N, C-alpha and C positions, 0 to 999 in steps of 0.2 A: 293672323291669317288674312290673306288677301280676300277681296270681295268677289269670291268665285261661287258659281252655282254648285250647290251640293248635288251629288248623284244619288238618286233614289233606287236602291238595289231591288226593291220590290217591283219596279217597272223594267228591270233588266232581264234579258233572256238567259244570262249566265247564272243568275241567282237561283239557289235551291235551298230547301230545308232538309236537314239531316235528321237521323234518328238518335244521334249522340247528344245526350243532355249537356255535356261539357263543351261541345262545339255544334250548336244548333243551326248555324248558317254557313253556307258555302258559296264559292264562286268557281264555276266551271271554266271561266275565261282564264283565270290565274292559277286555278288548281289548288285551292286551299280551303280549309274549314276554320271557323272562328266563332267565338262567343259574341263579338261585336259585329256591327254591320261591315261587310267586306269593303265597301267604299271608304269607310273611316280607317280601316287597317291600311289600305293602299295609300291614303293621304298621309297618315302618320309615318309610314315606313319610307315612302318615296319623296314626300313633300309636294307632290302634284296630284291633282284629282285623277280618278280612275279613267284610263284611256281605252279600256275595253268595253265600256258601256255600249250596249246595243238594245234599243227598245224591243219589248215583246211584240210579236205580230198579233194583230187583232183578229 
């Protein structure tokens, strides 16, 4: 893996928590639910870091 900065989904406006025990995390930007962190799923499937990351407004 290249020396890339990891995306923290907890700080992203598209991240959300679901009520499904088998898929507790979701990404509204890409439109999927997963057991792992969404940014890791994007990295593993595309080979590049998440491009939809947008920081939460304070």
